[in-house]
A tleap script that builds the chain and sets N, CA, C and O, in Angstrom:
source leaprc.protein.ff14SB
mol = sequence {
  NMET THR SER ILE GLY ASP THR ALA PHE ASP
  ARG CYS SER GLY LEU THR SER VAL THR ILE
  PRO ASN ARG VAL THR SER ILE GLY ASP GLU
  ALA PHE TYR GLY CYS SER GLY LEU THR ASP
  VAL TYR CYS LEU ALA GLU ASP VAL PRO GLU
  THR ASP SER ASP ALA PHE GLU SER SER PRO
  ILE GLU ASN ALA THR LEU HIE VAL PRO ALA
  SER ALA LEU GLU ALA TYR LYS THR THR ALA
  PRO TRP SER ASP PHE GLY THR ILE VAL ALA
  LEU THR GLU ASP GLU ILE ASP ALA ILE LYS
  ASP VAL LYS MET THR THR LYS LYS ILE ILE
  GLU ASP ALA CYS TYR ASP ILE GLN GLY ARG
  ARG ILE GLY GLU PRO GLN LYS GLY LEU ASN
  ILE ILE ARG HIE SER ASP GLY THR SER LYS
  LYS VAL LEU VAL CLYS
}
set mol.1.N position { 148.037 102.585 215.033 }
set mol.1.CA position { 148.886 103.683 214.627 }
set mol.1.C position { 149.712 103.242 213.429 }
set mol.1.O position { 150.369 102.201 213.464 }
set mol.2.N position { 149.674 104.044 212.368 }
set mol.2.CA position { 150.457 103.727 211.174 }
set mol.2.C position { 151.493 104.792 210.849 }
set mol.2.O position { 152.339 104.590 209.978 }
set mol.3.N position { 151.433 105.926 211.542 }
set mol.3.CA position { 152.426 106.969 211.292 }
set mol.3.C position { 152.697 107.751 212.574 }
set mol.3.O position { 151.876 107.801 213.490 }
set mol.4.N position { 153.874 108.355 212.599 }
set mol.4.CA position { 154.246 109.261 213.686 }
set mol.4.C position { 154.366 110.627 213.031 }
set mol.4.O position { 155.180 110.814 212.126 }
set mol.5.N position { 153.572 111.569 213.476 }
set mol.5.CA position { 153.471 112.872 212.830 }
set mol.5.C position { 154.652 113.792 213.048 }
set mol.5.O position { 155.526 113.541 213.878 }
set mol.6.N position { 154.649 114.867 212.277 }
set mol.6.CA position { 155.669 115.903 212.390 }
set mol.6.C position { 155.754 116.396 213.835 }
set mol.6.O position { 154.731 116.647 214.472 }
set mol.7.N position { 156.946 116.528 214.336 }
set mol.7.CA position { 157.275 117.058 215.674 }
set mol.7.C position { 156.541 116.348 216.823 }
set mol.7.O position { 156.316 116.948 217.874 }
set mol.8.N position { 156.176 115.100 216.632 }
set mol.8.CA position { 155.407 114.358 217.646 }
set mol.8.C position { 156.097 114.333 219.014 }
set mol.8.O position { 155.432 114.481 220.039 }
set mol.9.N position { 157.404 114.150 219.042 }
set mol.9.CA position { 158.148 114.089 220.302 }
set mol.9.C position { 159.187 115.206 220.367 }
set mol.9.O position { 160.225 115.055 221.012 }
set mol.10.N position { 158.913 116.308 219.711 }
set mol.10.CA position { 159.810 117.460 219.621 }
set mol.10.C position { 160.307 117.893 220.991 }
set mol.10.O position { 159.515 118.216 221.877 }
set mol.11.N position { 161.627 117.896 221.158 }
set mol.11.CA position { 162.303 118.353 222.388 }
set mol.11.C position { 161.869 117.591 223.641 }
set mol.11.O position { 161.831 118.156 224.735 }
set mol.12.N position { 161.552 116.349 223.483 }
set mol.12.CA position { 161.157 115.518 224.626 }
set mol.12.C position { 162.439 114.953 225.245 }
set mol.12.O position { 162.794 113.799 225.004 }
set mol.13.N position { 163.115 115.754 226.026 }
set mol.13.CA position { 164.430 115.389 226.561 }
set mol.13.C position { 164.370 114.217 227.531 }
set mol.13.O position { 165.380 113.545 227.740 }
set mol.14.N position { 163.212 113.956 228.127 }
set mol.14.CA position { 163.069 112.839 229.058 }
set mol.14.C position { 162.874 111.496 228.379 }
set mol.14.O position { 162.888 110.456 229.038 }
set mol.15.N position { 162.691 111.512 227.061 }
set mol.15.CA position { 162.488 110.272 226.320 }
set mol.15.C position { 163.836 109.576 226.140 }
set mol.15.O position { 164.721 110.091 225.456 }
set mol.16.N position { 163.985 108.407 226.757 }
set mol.16.CA position { 165.250 107.672 226.651 }
set mol.16.C position { 165.135 106.466 225.741 }
set mol.16.O position { 166.120 106.032 225.144 }
set mol.17.N position { 163.933 105.929 225.637 }
set mol.17.CA position { 163.712 104.732 224.835 }
set mol.17.C position { 162.331 104.820 224.202 }
set mol.17.O position { 161.385 105.302 224.825 }
set mol.18.N position { 162.218 104.357 222.973 }
set mol.18.CA position { 160.925 104.371 222.295 }
set mol.18.C position { 160.781 103.082 221.493 }
set mol.18.O position { 161.743 102.585 220.908 }
set mol.19.N position { 159.553 102.551 221.479 }
set mol.19.CA position { 159.243 101.377 220.670 }
set mol.19.C position { 158.277 101.807 219.581 }
set mol.19.O position { 157.183 102.298 219.862 }
set mol.20.N position { 158.688 101.618 218.342 }
set mol.20.CA position { 157.876 101.969 217.187 }
set mol.20.C position { 157.198 100.685 216.710 }
set mol.20.O position { 157.885 99.740 216.324 }
set mol.21.N position { 155.864 100.633 216.730 }
set mol.21.CA position { 155.146 99.406 216.356 }
set mol.21.C position { 155.403 98.980 214.909 }
set mol.21.O position { 155.806 99.787 214.072 }
set mol.22.N position { 155.165 97.713 214.638 }
set mol.22.CA position { 155.414 97.184 213.295 }
set mol.22.C position { 154.461 97.738 212.248 }
set mol.22.O position { 154.737 97.618 211.055 }
set mol.23.N position { 153.356 98.336 212.651 }
set mol.23.CA position { 152.393 98.895 211.695 }
set mol.23.C position { 152.789 100.275 211.186 }
set mol.23.O position { 152.197 100.770 210.226 }
set mol.24.N position { 153.783 100.906 211.813 }
set mol.24.CA position { 154.182 102.248 211.405 }
set mol.24.C position { 154.879 102.183 210.044 }
set mol.24.O position { 155.841 101.440 209.851 }
set mol.25.N position { 154.363 102.982 209.108 }
set mol.25.CA position { 154.920 103.017 207.754 }
set mol.25.C position { 155.580 104.346 207.436 }
set mol.25.O position { 156.301 104.458 206.445 }
set mol.26.N position { 155.340 105.370 208.275 }
set mol.26.CA position { 155.970 106.671 208.011 }
set mol.26.C position { 156.204 107.433 209.313 }
set mol.26.O position { 155.443 107.329 210.276 }
set mol.27.N position { 157.288 108.201 209.298 }
set mol.27.CA position { 157.660 109.035 210.440 }
set mol.27.C position { 157.933 110.428 209.892 }
set mol.27.O position { 158.737 110.596 208.974 }
set mol.28.N position { 157.262 111.425 210.457 }
set mol.28.CA position { 157.279 112.781 209.927 }
set mol.28.C position { 158.488 113.614 210.255 }
set mol.28.O position { 159.419 113.194 210.942 }
set mol.29.N position { 158.425 114.826 209.725 }
set mol.29.CA position { 159.443 115.851 209.855 }
set mol.29.C position { 159.710 116.164 211.326 }
set mol.29.O position { 158.792 116.510 212.070 }
set mol.30.N position { 160.970 116.042 211.739 }
set mol.30.CA position { 161.409 116.357 213.098 }
set mol.30.C position { 160.601 115.648 214.185 }
set mol.30.O position { 160.412 116.189 215.274 }
set mol.31.N position { 160.134 114.453 213.893 }
set mol.31.CA position { 159.311 113.702 214.846 }
set mol.31.C position { 160.013 113.507 216.190 }
set mol.31.O position { 159.366 113.560 217.236 }
set mol.32.N position { 161.326 113.283 216.174 }
set mol.32.CA position { 162.089 113.078 217.403 }
set mol.32.C position { 163.163 114.164 217.565 }
set mol.32.O position { 164.245 113.910 218.095 }
set mol.33.N position { 162.843 115.366 217.101 }
set mol.33.CA position { 163.781 116.484 217.155 }
set mol.33.C position { 164.150 116.813 218.605 }
set mol.33.O position { 163.281 116.970 219.462 }
set mol.34.N position { 165.452 116.913 218.857 }
set mol.34.CA position { 165.920 117.368 220.163 }
set mol.34.C position { 165.631 116.437 221.322 }
set mol.34.O position { 165.554 116.884 222.467 }
set mol.35.N position { 165.472 115.160 221.053 }
set mol.35.CA position { 165.269 114.173 222.133 }
set mol.35.C position { 166.647 113.823 222.692 }
set mol.35.O position { 167.213 112.778 222.372 }
set mol.36.N position { 167.167 114.704 223.520 }
set mol.36.CA position { 168.556 114.630 223.972 }
set mol.36.C position { 168.878 113.422 224.849 }
set mol.36.O position { 170.050 113.079 225.008 }
set mol.37.N position { 167.870 112.774 225.416 }
set mol.37.CA position { 168.106 111.616 226.276 }
set mol.37.C position { 167.963 110.281 225.567 }
set mol.37.O position { 168.116 109.228 226.187 }
set mol.38.N position { 167.674 110.316 224.283 }
set mol.38.CA position { 167.387 109.087 223.533 }
set mol.38.C position { 168.608 108.174 223.450 }
set mol.38.O position { 169.655 108.566 222.936 }
set mol.39.N position { 168.458 106.951 223.964 }
set mol.39.CA position { 169.563 105.984 223.928 }
set mol.39.C position { 169.200 104.706 223.176 }
set mol.39.O position { 170.080 104.036 222.636 }
set mol.40.N position { 167.904 104.359 223.137 }
set mol.40.CA position { 167.473 103.125 222.465 }
set mol.40.C position { 166.190 103.356 221.693 }
set mol.40.O position { 165.231 103.926 222.213 }
set mol.41.N position { 166.181 102.903 220.437 }
set mol.41.CA position { 164.976 102.933 219.617 }
set mol.41.C position { 164.727 101.502 219.159 }
set mol.41.O position { 165.592 100.874 218.550 }
set mol.42.N position { 163.529 100.994 219.460 }
set mol.42.CA position { 163.114 99.660 219.046 }
set mol.42.C position { 162.110 99.848 217.921 }
set mol.42.O position { 160.977 100.265 218.166 }
set mol.43.N position { 162.511 99.547 216.692 }
set mol.43.CA position { 161.610 99.694 215.555 }
set mol.43.C position { 161.227 98.291 215.097 }
set mol.43.O position { 162.055 97.551 214.565 }
set mol.44.N position { 159.971 97.937 215.310 }
set mol.44.CA position { 159.510 96.578 215.031 }
set mol.44.C position { 159.106 96.364 213.575 }
set mol.44.O position { 158.782 95.242 213.184 }
set mol.45.N position { 159.120 97.425 212.770 }
set mol.45.CA position { 158.698 97.328 211.371 }
set mol.45.C position { 159.718 96.552 210.546 }
set mol.45.O position { 160.906 96.874 210.539 }
set mol.46.N position { 159.240 95.533 209.859 }
set mol.46.CA position { 160.131 94.759 208.995 }
set mol.46.C position { 160.414 95.490 207.696 }
set mol.46.O position { 161.460 95.283 207.081 }
set mol.47.N position { 159.486 96.350 207.269 }
set mol.47.CA position { 159.729 97.243 206.131 }
set mol.47.C position { 160.123 98.582 206.724 }
set mol.47.O position { 159.372 99.145 207.520 }
set mol.48.N position { 161.280 99.103 206.357 }
set mol.48.CA position { 161.780 100.351 206.912 }
set mol.48.C position { 160.750 101.456 206.673 }
set mol.48.O position { 160.381 101.714 205.527 }
set mol.49.N position { 160.282 102.109 207.737 }
set mol.49.CA position { 159.299 103.181 207.560 }
set mol.49.C position { 159.868 104.332 206.725 }
set mol.49.O position { 161.050 104.662 206.823 }
set mol.50.N position { 159.011 104.928 205.909 }
set mol.50.CA position { 159.409 106.130 205.173 }
set mol.50.C position { 159.626 107.213 206.226 }
set mol.50.O position { 158.724 107.538 206.998 }
set mol.51.N position { 160.827 107.760 206.244 }
set mol.51.CA position { 161.208 108.655 207.328 }
set mol.51.C position { 161.855 109.916 206.783 }
set mol.51.O position { 162.776 109.841 205.969 }
set mol.52.N position { 161.374 111.092 207.232 }
set mol.52.CA position { 162.007 112.347 206.844 }
set mol.52.C position { 163.463 112.325 207.284 }
set mol.52.O position { 163.794 111.764 208.328 }
set mol.53.N position { 164.326 112.934 206.488 }
set mol.53.CA position { 165.758 112.911 206.790 }
set mol.53.C position { 166.087 113.590 208.112 }
set mol.53.O position { 167.109 113.284 208.726 }
set mol.54.N position { 165.225 114.516 208.560 }
set mol.54.CA position { 165.510 115.205 209.819 }
set mol.54.C position { 164.640 114.714 210.981 }
set mol.54.O position { 164.454 115.431 211.964 }
set mol.55.N position { 164.116 113.511 210.869 }
set mol.55.CA position { 163.241 112.964 211.916 }
set mol.55.C position { 163.934 112.891 213.274 }
set mol.55.O position { 163.285 113.056 214.306 }
set mol.56.N position { 165.250 112.645 213.286 }
set mol.56.CA position { 165.998 112.525 214.538 }
set mol.56.C position { 166.984 113.691 214.716 }
set mol.56.O position { 167.950 113.579 215.472 }
set mol.57.N position { 166.740 114.796 214.027 }
set mol.57.CA position { 167.651 115.940 214.084 }
set mol.57.C position { 167.830 116.436 215.520 }
set mol.57.O position { 166.874 116.504 216.293 }
set mol.58.N position { 169.062 116.776 215.855 }
set mol.58.CA position { 169.441 117.281 217.186 }
set mol.58.C position { 169.185 116.259 218.298 }
set mol.58.O position { 169.076 116.624 219.468 }
set mol.59.N position { 169.090 115.007 217.936 }
set mol.59.CA position { 169.024 113.902 218.906 }
set mol.59.C position { 170.324 113.116 218.753 }
set mol.59.O position { 170.818 112.958 217.636 }
set mol.60.N position { 170.880 112.624 219.849 }
set mol.60.CA position { 172.202 111.984 219.798 }
set mol.60.C position { 172.172 110.534 219.288 }
set mol.60.O position { 172.658 109.621 219.956 }
set mol.61.N position { 171.594 110.341 218.095 }
set mol.61.CA position { 171.454 108.955 217.622 }
set mol.61.C position { 172.796 108.322 217.267 }
set mol.61.O position { 172.897 107.099 217.175 }
set mol.62.N position { 173.817 109.134 217.068 }
set mol.62.CA position { 175.142 108.563 216.801 }
set mol.62.C position { 175.663 107.825 218.030 }
set mol.62.O position { 176.597 107.030 217.929 }
set mol.63.N position { 175.063 108.083 219.186 }
set mol.63.CA position { 175.429 107.390 220.421 }
set mol.63.C position { 174.336 106.429 220.879 }
set mol.63.O position { 174.454 105.823 221.945 }
set mol.64.N position { 173.287 106.285 220.096 }
set mol.64.CA position { 172.138 105.457 220.473 }
set mol.64.C position { 172.167 104.119 219.741 }
set mol.64.O position { 172.890 103.931 218.762 }
set mol.65.N position { 171.350 103.194 220.257 }
set mol.65.CA position { 171.241 101.869 219.640 }
set mol.65.C position { 169.866 101.716 219.006 }
set mol.65.O position { 168.846 101.995 219.637 }
set mol.66.N position { 169.846 101.272 217.764 }
set mol.66.CA position { 168.621 100.971 217.043 }
set mol.66.C position { 168.450 99.454 217.030 }
set mol.66.O position { 169.335 98.729 216.578 }
set mol.67.N position { 167.308 98.977 217.529 }
set mol.67.CA position { 167.002 97.548 217.593 }
set mol.67.C position { 165.925 97.281 216.543 }
set mol.67.O position { 164.853 97.885 216.590 }
set mol.68.N position { 166.201 96.379 215.595 }
set mol.68.CA position { 165.277 96.119 214.490 }
set mol.68.C position { 165.142 94.616 214.259 }
set mol.68.O position { 165.976 93.838 214.724 }
set mol.69.N position { 164.085 94.201 213.536 }
set mol.69.CA position { 163.967 92.765 213.221 }
set mol.69.C position { 165.193 92.283 212.440 }
set mol.69.O position { 165.716 93.000 211.587 }
set mol.70.N position { 165.638 91.079 212.736 }
set mol.70.CA position { 166.820 90.520 212.078 }
set mol.70.C position { 166.669 90.497 210.560 }
set mol.70.O position { 167.635 90.712 209.828 }
set mol.71.N position { 165.457 90.237 210.097 }
set mol.71.CA position { 165.219 90.160 208.657 }
set mol.71.C position { 165.395 91.502 207.949 }
set mol.71.O position { 165.540 91.544 206.727 }
set mol.72.N position { 165.384 92.592 208.705 }
set mol.72.CA position { 165.479 93.922 208.105 }
set mol.72.C position { 166.764 94.655 208.481 }
set mol.72.O position { 166.926 95.828 208.144 }
set mol.73.N position { 167.656 93.995 209.156 }
set mol.73.CA position { 168.871 94.626 209.669 }
set mol.73.C position { 169.644 95.375 208.577 }
set mol.73.O position { 169.988 96.542 208.762 }
set mol.74.N position { 169.915 94.736 207.467 }
set mol.74.CA position { 170.687 95.360 206.382 }
set mol.74.C position { 169.951 96.548 205.777 }
set mol.74.O position { 170.580 97.543 205.418 }
set mol.75.N position { 168.637 96.461 205.660 }
set mol.75.CA position { 167.860 97.569 205.099 }
set mol.75.C position { 167.968 98.821 205.970 }
set mol.75.O position { 168.100 99.928 205.449 }
set mol.76.N position { 167.911 98.652 207.288 }
set mol.76.CA position { 168.052 99.798 208.183 }
set mol.76.C position { 169.476 100.367 208.121 }
set mol.76.O position { 169.664 101.582 208.180 }
set mol.77.N position { 170.467 99.493 208.004 }
set mol.77.CA position { 171.861 99.941 207.964 }
set mol.77.C position { 172.176 100.770 206.718 }
set mol.77.O position { 173.142 101.533 206.703 }
set mol.78.N position { 171.359 100.617 205.674 }
set mol.78.CA position { 171.638 101.308 204.413 }
set mol.78.C position { 170.614 102.393 204.076 }
set mol.78.O position { 170.646 102.955 202.981 }
set mol.79.N position { 169.708 102.690 205.007 }
set mol.79.CA position { 168.664 103.684 204.749 }
set mol.79.C position { 168.771 104.831 205.756 }
set mol.79.O position { 168.694 104.629 206.968 }
set mol.80.N position { 168.953 106.045 205.214 }
set mol.80.CA position { 168.995 107.229 206.081 }
set mol.80.C position { 167.576 107.591 206.506 }
set mol.80.O position { 166.646 107.369 205.731 }
set mol.81.N position { 167.374 108.128 207.677 }
set mol.81.CA position { 168.364 108.482 208.694 }
set mol.81.C position { 168.709 107.328 209.629 }
set mol.81.O position { 169.533 107.491 210.530 }
set mol.82.N position { 168.097 106.173 209.431 }
set mol.82.CA position { 168.341 105.021 210.301 }
set mol.82.C position { 169.820 104.642 210.338 }
set mol.82.O position { 170.348 104.249 211.378 }
set mol.83.N position { 170.470 104.766 209.200 }
set mol.83.CA position { 171.885 104.391 209.107 }
set mol.83.C position { 172.784 105.294 209.954 }
set mol.83.O position { 173.957 104.977 210.149 }
set mol.84.N position { 172.257 106.409 210.458 }
set mol.84.CA position { 173.042 107.331 211.289 }
set mol.84.C position { 173.140 106.897 212.753 }
set mol.84.O position { 173.900 107.489 213.519 }
set mol.85.N position { 172.380 105.870 213.150 }
set mol.85.CA position { 172.483 105.374 214.526 }
set mol.85.C position { 173.873 104.803 214.745 }
set mol.85.O position { 174.447 104.167 213.861 }
set mol.86.N position { 174.409 105.043 215.946 }
set mol.86.CA position { 175.746 104.559 216.273 }
set mol.86.C position { 175.853 103.050 216.244 }
set mol.86.O position { 176.860 102.498 215.803 }
set mol.87.N position { 174.810 102.385 216.715 }
set mol.87.CA position { 174.780 100.923 216.744 }
set mol.87.C position { 173.423 100.460 216.241 }
set mol.87.O position { 172.385 100.968 216.665 }
set mol.88.N position { 173.443 99.496 215.338 }
set mol.88.CA position { 172.194 98.919 214.823 }
set mol.88.C position { 172.290 97.408 215.015 }
set mol.88.O position { 173.192 96.758 214.486 }
set mol.89.N position { 171.343 96.858 215.786 }
set mol.89.CA position { 171.397 95.436 216.120 }
set mol.89.C position { 170.041 94.778 215.857 }
set mol.89.O position { 169.002 95.437 215.809 }
set mol.90.N position { 170.092 93.463 215.691 }
set mol.90.CA position { 168.856 92.689 215.538 }
set mol.90.C position { 168.194 92.527 216.905 }
set mol.90.O position { 168.874 92.332 217.912 }
set mol.91.N position { 166.878 92.610 216.931 }
set mol.91.CA position { 166.128 92.368 218.169 }
set mol.91.C position { 166.409 90.951 218.655 }
set mol.91.O position { 166.416 90.007 217.865 }
set mol.92.N position { 166.638 90.808 219.942 }
set mol.92.CA position { 166.841 89.479 220.508 }
set mol.92.C position { 165.478 88.867 220.829 }
set mol.92.O position { 164.475 89.577 220.902 }
set mol.93.N position { 165.449 87.572 221.016 }
set mol.93.CA position { 164.202 86.889 221.388 }
set mol.93.C position { 163.675 87.418 222.725 }
set mol.93.O position { 162.467 87.562 222.908 }
set mol.94.N position { 164.589 87.705 223.657 }
set mol.94.CA position { 164.179 88.263 224.959 }
set mol.94.C position { 163.493 89.613 224.792 }
set mol.94.O position { 162.485 89.887 225.443 }
set mol.95.N position { 164.046 90.465 223.911 }
set mol.95.CA position { 163.435 91.774 223.670 }
set mol.95.C position { 162.050 91.626 223.036 }
set mol.95.O position { 161.105 92.313 223.425 }
set mol.96.N position { 161.941 90.736 222.073 }
set mol.96.CA position { 160.656 90.498 221.410 }
set mol.96.C position { 159.632 89.978 222.414 }
set mol.96.O position { 158.485 90.423 222.421 }
set mol.97.N position { 160.046 89.036 223.262 }
set mol.97.CA position { 159.148 88.491 224.282 }
set mol.97.C position { 158.718 89.571 225.279 }
set mol.97.O position { 157.555 89.619 225.678 }
set mol.98.N position { 159.649 90.433 225.680 }
set mol.98.CA position { 159.336 91.504 226.628 }
set mol.98.C position { 158.323 92.476 226.025 }
set mol.98.O position { 157.411 92.930 226.714 }
set mol.99.N position { 158.482 92.790 224.751 }
set mol.99.CA position { 157.550 93.695 224.073 }
set mol.99.C position { 156.175 93.043 223.989 }
set mol.99.O position { 155.161 93.706 224.207 }
set mol.100.N position { 156.132 91.767 223.678 }
set mol.100.CA position { 154.849 91.053 223.619 }
set mol.100.C position { 154.181 91.028 224.993 }
set mol.100.O position { 152.968 91.211 225.096 }
set mol.101.N position { 154.973 90.801 226.055 }
set mol.101.CA position { 154.418 90.775 227.410 }
set mol.101.C position { 153.797 92.119 227.779 }
set mol.101.O position { 152.715 92.161 228.365 }
set mol.102.N position { 154.469 93.208 227.444 }
set mol.102.CA position { 153.939 94.536 227.734 }
set mol.102.C position { 152.643 94.757 226.976 }
set mol.102.O position { 151.678 95.276 227.537 }
set mol.103.N position { 152.609 94.368 225.707 }
set mol.103.CA position { 151.399 94.551 224.907 }
set mol.103.C position { 150.235 93.741 225.464 }
set mol.103.O position { 149.090 94.190 225.426 }
set mol.104.N position { 150.526 92.552 225.983 }
set mol.104.CA position { 149.461 91.690 226.490 }
set mol.104.C position { 148.944 92.175 227.839 }
set mol.104.O position { 147.771 91.976 228.152 }
set mol.105.N position { 149.795 92.808 228.644 }
set mol.105.CA position { 149.363 93.215 229.971 }
set mol.105.C position { 148.846 94.649 230.016 }
set mol.105.O position { 148.240 95.065 231.004 }
set mol.106.N position { 149.085 95.400 228.947 }
set mol.106.CA position { 148.616 96.779 228.903 }
set mol.106.C position { 147.184 96.800 228.409 }
set mol.106.O position { 146.880 96.289 227.331 }
set mol.107.N position { 146.310 97.390 229.199 }
set mol.107.CA position { 144.928 97.513 228.777 }
set mol.107.C position { 144.432 98.889 229.154 }
set mol.107.O position { 144.964 99.524 230.064 }
set mol.108.N position { 143.446 99.334 228.475 }
set mol.108.CA position { 142.913 100.662 228.720 }
set mol.108.C position { 142.126 100.657 230.024 }
set mol.108.O position { 141.261 99.811 230.248 }
set mol.109.N position { 142.445 101.615 230.867 }
set mol.109.CA position { 141.739 101.765 232.140 }
set mol.109.C position { 140.689 102.852 231.958 }
set mol.109.O position { 141.000 103.964 231.534 }
set mol.110.N position { 139.464 102.525 232.278 }
set mol.110.CA position { 138.379 103.482 232.111 }
set mol.110.C position { 137.669 103.705 233.443 }
set mol.110.O position { 137.794 102.910 234.375 }
set mol.111.N position { 136.916 104.814 233.509 }
set mol.111.CA position { 136.099 105.059 234.695 }
set mol.111.C position { 134.949 104.074 234.676 }
set mol.111.O position { 134.197 104.004 233.704 }
set mol.112.N position { 134.814 103.317 235.746 }
set mol.112.CA position { 133.818 102.253 235.824 }
set mol.112.C position { 132.538 102.730 236.499 }
set mol.112.O position { 131.436 102.365 236.089 }
set mol.113.N position { 132.692 103.548 237.535 }
set mol.113.CA position { 131.520 104.035 238.279 }
set mol.113.C position { 131.898 105.307 239.021 }
set mol.113.O position { 133.071 105.587 239.266 }
set mol.114.N position { 130.862 106.069 239.372 }
set mol.114.CA position { 131.050 107.328 240.077 }
set mol.114.C position { 130.117 107.345 241.284 }
set mol.114.O position { 128.953 106.959 241.181 }
set mol.115.N position { 130.639 107.799 242.441 }
set mol.115.CA position { 129.872 107.838 243.678 }
set mol.115.C position { 130.010 109.202 244.322 }
set mol.115.O position { 131.034 109.866 244.167 }
set mol.116.N position { 128.975 109.624 245.049 }
set mol.116.CA position { 129.097 110.857 245.817 }
set mol.116.C position { 129.795 110.518 247.134 }
set mol.116.O position { 130.119 109.357 247.384 }
set mol.117.N position { 130.024 111.517 247.967 }
set mol.117.CA position { 130.770 111.327 249.202 }
set mol.117.C position { 130.052 110.421 250.206 }
set mol.117.O position { 130.689 109.860 251.098 }
set mol.118.N position { 128.720 110.274 250.067 }
set mol.118.CA position { 127.972 109.371 250.937 }
set mol.118.C position { 127.991 107.930 250.410 }
set mol.118.O position { 127.406 107.033 251.016 }
set mol.119.N position { 128.663 107.722 249.285 }
set mol.119.CA position { 128.769 106.381 248.734 }
set mol.119.C position { 127.629 105.989 247.800 }
set mol.119.O position { 127.530 104.827 247.404 }
set mol.120.N position { 126.766 106.943 247.441 }
set mol.120.CA position { 125.663 106.662 246.516 }
set mol.120.C position { 126.173 106.749 245.086 }
set mol.120.O position { 126.889 107.682 244.724 }
set mol.121.N position { 125.801 105.782 244.295 }
set mol.121.CA position { 126.219 105.779 242.891 }
set mol.121.C position { 125.495 106.900 242.148 }
set mol.121.O position { 124.284 107.081 242.283 }
set mol.122.N position { 126.278 107.654 241.351 }
set mol.122.CA position { 125.726 108.729 240.537 }
set mol.122.C position { 126.180 108.533 239.093 }
set mol.122.O position { 127.166 107.845 238.832 }
set mol.123.N position { 125.467 109.132 238.179 }
set mol.123.CA position { 125.763 108.946 236.754 }
set mol.123.C position { 127.056 109.585 236.292 }
set mol.123.O position { 127.765 109.030 235.452 }
set mol.124.N position { 127.362 110.741 236.834 }
set mol.124.CA position { 128.567 111.459 236.455 }
set mol.124.C position { 129.001 112.336 237.617 }
set mol.124.O position { 128.196 112.638 238.498 }
set mol.125.N position { 130.276 112.754 237.630 }
set mol.125.CA position { 130.745 113.601 238.721 }
set mol.125.C position { 129.897 114.865 238.849 }
set mol.125.O position { 129.504 115.479 237.857 }
set mol.126.N position { 129.626 115.234 240.107 }
set mol.126.CA position { 128.830 116.424 240.385 }
set mol.126.C position { 129.645 117.379 241.232 }
set mol.126.O position { 130.712 117.015 241.726 }
set mol.127.N position { 129.150 118.608 241.408 }
set mol.127.CA position { 129.838 119.593 242.199 }
set mol.127.C position { 130.093 119.039 243.597 }
set mol.127.O position { 129.203 118.471 244.229 }
set mol.128.N position { 131.317 119.216 244.060 }
set mol.128.CA position { 131.711 118.679 245.348 }
set mol.128.C position { 132.682 117.524 245.195 }
set mol.128.O position { 133.316 117.372 244.150 }
set mol.129.N position { 132.799 116.719 246.224 }
set mol.129.CA position { 133.725 115.591 246.242 }
set mol.129.C position { 133.058 114.352 245.657 }
set mol.129.O position { 131.941 114.003 246.040 }
set mol.130.N position { 133.747 113.688 244.726 }
set mol.130.CA position { 133.248 112.474 244.072 }
set mol.130.C position { 134.283 111.371 244.216 }
set mol.130.O position { 135.479 111.642 244.328 }
set mol.131.N position { 133.826 110.147 244.212 }
set mol.131.CA position { 134.720 108.990 244.233 }
set mol.131.C position { 134.552 108.286 242.895 }
set mol.131.O position { 133.448 107.886 242.526 }
set mol.132.N position { 135.669 108.138 242.165 }
set mol.132.CA position { 135.647 107.515 240.847 }
set mol.132.C position { 136.319 106.150 240.948 }
set mol.132.O position { 137.463 106.046 241.391 }
set mol.133.N position { 135.606 105.105 240.536 }
set mol.133.CA position { 136.177 103.752 240.503 }
set mol.133.C position { 136.577 103.446 239.069 }
set mol.133.O position { 135.817 103.706 238.136 }
set mol.134.N position { 137.785 102.888 238.894 }
set mol.134.CA position { 138.298 102.549 237.566 }
set mol.134.C position { 138.157 101.052 237.292 }
set mol.134.O position { 137.980 100.246 238.206 }
set mol.135.N position { 138.241 100.710 236.020 }
set mol.135.CA position { 138.067 99.318 235.601 }
set mol.135.C position { 139.162 98.395 236.130 }
set mol.135.O position { 138.971 97.179 236.159 }
set mol.136.N position { 140.300 98.942 236.548 }
set mol.136.CA position { 141.366 98.098 237.100 }
set mol.136.C position { 141.229 97.888 238.612 }
set mol.136.O position { 142.093 97.276 239.240 }
set mol.137.N position { 140.123 98.406 239.196 }
set mol.137.CA position { 139.865 98.218 240.622 }
set mol.137.C position { 140.345 99.353 241.492 }
set mol.137.O position { 140.027 99.385 242.680 }
set mol.138.N position { 141.101 100.286 240.945 }
set mol.138.CA position { 141.560 101.435 241.731 }
set mol.138.C position { 140.445 102.486 241.789 }
set mol.138.O position { 139.499 102.466 241.002 }
set mol.139.N position { 140.594 103.395 242.739 }
set mol.139.CA position { 139.627 104.498 242.828 }
set mol.139.C position { 140.370 105.757 243.233 }
set mol.139.O position { 141.478 105.695 243.765 }
set mol.140.N position { 139.745 106.906 242.975 }
set mol.140.CA position { 140.335 108.165 243.386 }
set mol.140.C position { 139.232 109.147 243.739 }
set mol.140.O position { 138.095 109.016 243.285 }
set mol.141.N position { 139.582 110.133 244.558 }
set mol.141.CA position { 138.657 111.195 244.923 }
set mol.141.C position { 138.894 112.357 243.965 }
set mol.141.O position { 140.034 112.713 243.665 }
set mol.142.N position { 137.793 112.941 243.492 }
set mol.142.CA position { 137.879 114.048 242.562 }
set mol.142.C position { 136.991 115.179 243.076 }
set mol.142.O position { 135.823 114.966 243.403 }
set mol.143.N position { 137.553 116.371 243.142 }
set mol.143.CA position { 136.802 117.543 243.571 }
set mol.143.C position { 136.360 118.306 242.331 }
set mol.143.O position { 137.188 118.700 241.510 }
set mol.144.N position { 135.060 118.514 242.199 }
set mol.144.CA position { 134.500 119.297 241.094 }
set mol.144.C position { 134.004 120.613 241.666 }
set mol.144.O position { 133.180 120.635 242.580 }
set mol.145.N position { 134.512 121.702 241.122 }
set mol.145.CA position { 134.117 123.042 241.613 }
set mol.145.C position { 132.931 123.558 240.850 }
set mol.145.O position { 132.456 124.662 241.118 }
savepdb mol mol.pdb
quit
């Protein structure tokens, strides 16, 4: 991901924290508009992303904390709309390590196999009850009408 599009998280009131990857170079118009629960933004980009002035419009960023790489702290403090955050701090080593741990343990879970109700392996879900096994070892029952 290199950009966050216009209105990507528009009115996402349940969003309290977001981590913006270091590859992001641009954030669109009203990308975080109306994110009323936003309290922490972790922006890992060392070069301040090109950001529309209203990217955080109607979000309480004046009460939120922006966490950025130490090498870019001054750049974020002097670039709008980032400079509108109530608190802007350098990422701590613990925060960086925690983000790395999440990235290392997060993997895509895919459907590994499909079985009918008698336990016979089938190529794809069919009408009726199916058992789907996922790559992480979990399984679920799926009803196809």
